[in-house]
C-alpha positions, 0 to 999 in steps of 0.5 A, a space after each residue: 500500500 502507498 500512503 497519501 496524506 491520511 489515506 492508504 491506497 492499495 494496488 486495486 485502488 481501494 482507499 483506507 483512511 488513517 484514523 486520528 488514533 493512528 490505525 487503519 480499518 482494512 475490513 472490506 465489509 459494509 455489514 455491521 459486525 456482530 457483537 460476539 466477533 472480537 473483543 468487546 470494550 468491556 473485555 478489553 478494559 477488564 484485560 487492561 486493568 488485570 494486566 496492569 497488576 503484572 499478573 502475567 508478567 512471567 508470560 510476557 517476559 518469556 515471549 520477550 526473551 524468545 523474541 530477543 533471542 531471534 533478533 540477536 541472530 539477525 542482521 540489525 541493518 535489515 528491516 524486521 517486522 514483528 506482527 501480532 495476530 490478534 493483538 487485543 489492546 496491545 499488552 504483549 507488543 508493548 512489552 517488546 517496545 524497548 527492544 526497538 533499539 533494534 534499528 529497523 524493527 517495526 512492531 505491528 498488530 492486527 485484530 478484528 475488534 476496532 476497539 482493541 486496535 484503537 487501544 493498542 494504537 494508543 498504548 504503542 504509539 510507535 507501532 502500526 495497527 490495522 483492523 482485519 480478520 485472520 480468516 481472510 488474506 492478511 494485507 501484507 506482502 509474501 515473506 514480509 514478516 520476521 516473527 508472527 505472534 499468535 497469543 490465545 487467538 485464532 490462526 490462519 496456517 496458510 497465511 502464516 506460511 505465506 507471510 514467513 520465509 524459511 527459517 523465520 518464526 511463529 510464536 504461539 501461546 496456548 493454555 495448558 490443561 490446568 490453566 485456572 483449574 480451580 476457577 474453572 471448577 468454581 465458576 464453570 468456565 469453558 473447558 480447554 481443548 485436550 492435546 491442544 499442542 499436538 493438534 496445532 503441531 500436526 496442523 502446521 507440520 507441512 510448513 512449520 517445525 516445532 523447535 521449542 516448547 516453554 511451559 509457564 506456571 504462575 501461582 495467583 492469589 487474586 483480589 476480588 477485583 482482579 478475579 472479576 477482571 479475569 472473568 470478564 476479560 476472556 470469552 468466558 464472560 459471554 457464557 457465564 450466568 448473570 449472578 457470576 459477578 455477585 458470586 465473584 465479589 463475595 468469594 474469598 480469595 481462591 488460589 489458582 495457577 495460570 498455566 501456559 505454553 509458548 510454542 516456537 515454530 520455524 518456517 520450513 
């Protein structure tokens, strides 16, 4: 795309306005998106407040360390794009902001939620953000990305393979089976798919090789407000009964564990 003032123009002569907040809406649809598509403002604000307490800092540190390892192996004079697919409000990209000492590094995020992209653009002012769906063609050139981040978000294996050339990186974060186990039992949260890592590995095996897996276990002792934010910030919020929030406010602190796995794939 070429930028002309506050507008981007694609090769097919479609034009997209750059919003005042610094993002671009690239969803080519005139239909109003259902409220259940993407994260709602309530979910995003709850997640922002929860992350502000650094509960998931060990996970963001693990992602940052893995990204830094790959950057250290790369010629720093080359343009280097990191794309967060399903970036939400920009928390994980923001944790990478201080590695921008890498001269040619560009942080970019996409999400189907316009509210999410708006928050991300404010949070990471040096980043580049656009609204788009992972289910279609991601509007970036072939082999233009160095690292794709995919953190608790839908995937598009074909597009990921198209955007990455050989020996470039795909970092996927998934929950482990014991993630928030005590809260799942107490509040009836959505179950986690069994054998998730192996299913992802098999789905990607034609074009990606799984190089490393890094488990992250975070003991949590949450305040009632943290608990409410945790319940509101994920798709669980759409499935919980109306009395959940009163129950959360009256619940004594329940020790639980946030359990994740960082999967590092390389393009074959």
